[in-house]
N, C-alpha and C positions, 0 to 999 in steps of 0.2 A: 387495482394498481398497488404495487409494492414499492416501498422506499426505505432507505436507511433511517433509523431513529435519529432524532435531533441530537440527543445526548451522545450517541456514537459518532455522529458527524463532528460535534464539537471536540470530542476526545481525539479523533483522527486529525483534525485541523491543528490542535495544539501540539500533538506529537510531530506532525510535519514541520511546524515552525521551530520546535525545539531541536529537531534533527538538523534542519537547515542552518540554524544558528551555530550548533555544535560543529558541523562540517565547515562552516565559514571560519570559525575560530581556528580550527585545525589547519585550514588552508592558509590563513594569514600567518600562523606560526611557522608553518613549513616554508612559506615564501620568504620570511625573514631569515630562516636558517639557510636559504640558498637553493631549496628544492622547488623548482618552478612547475613541476608536473602536476601538482595538486591544483595550482592556479589555472593552468591550461585546461585541465580536465573538468574543472568545476561546473561550467555551463552544461556539459553533457551528462555528467554523473550526479549532479545535485539539482540544478535549476530545472532541467527538462523533466525529471521524474516528479519533482514537487509540483510543477505546472500540471502534469498528468493527474496527480492526486487531487488538485483543486478542481480540475475539469470533471473528474469522476464524482467528486462530492457534490457538484452542482448540476449534475445531469437530472433530467426529468425522471419521475418514477418509472420503474420497470413494469412490464406487463406480466412477467412471470416471477414466481418465487425463486426459481433457479437463477434467473438473470440478476436479481439483486444480490444473491449469495455470491455469484461470480464477480460482481462488481466489488463486493466487500473483500473477497479473497484477493482480488487484484490490488486493492488499496493496501492491504496488509503486506502483500508481496512487494509493492513499490516502496513502502516504508522500510522494509528489510534491505532492499537494494540500495537505498540512500544511506542507511545507517551502518551497513557493513561493507565498506568499499573493497576489502580484500577478496571477497567472494561474490561481488556484484555481477560479474560476468556469468558465473555459474547459476546465480539466482535468475538472471535474465533469461538464460537458456531454459530455465525450469518453469516458465509461464504455463505450458500445457499441464503441468502438475497441479496448478490451481484449479483448472477446469475439471481435471480428473477427480480431484479431491471433492469438489462440489457434487459431481455426478455420483460418486460413491456415497457421499453424505446423504444425498436425496434418495438413492435407490437401495442401499444396503444397510444403512443404520436403522434400527427400530424407531418407529414414529414416536414412541414414548420418550426416547432420548433426543431425537432430532428436533421435535417440536419445541421443547423448552429452550434448546440452544439457539434455534433460529429466531425465537421471540426476543432474544437479547439484542439482535441486530435489526430485525425487520419491524417496521411500524405497521 
């Protein structure tokens, strides 16, 4: 069984909280300026992805090495979606790129390079 290291989980959780607070501050400042679109889009563009991040962080260990790497890639991708709202739609459409990247990482990258990189994430 493979799982994300505890340190990596803590870093990703802190990053999600910081990004959530930053987007909330931006939303409130835009709402005071008269732009209501950020307020109306906040649940779907910020809260929903952050909930997905928390769900992915609390999932049971994966049975395969590739599965946990795909989970980690998805977490990073979701953090990017929340933190860069201008290109969030394009990032969302690019989810298959995460899975392709993991597959290329596992099959094409030399093991002497891939092994130490995956040890940073996988416990």
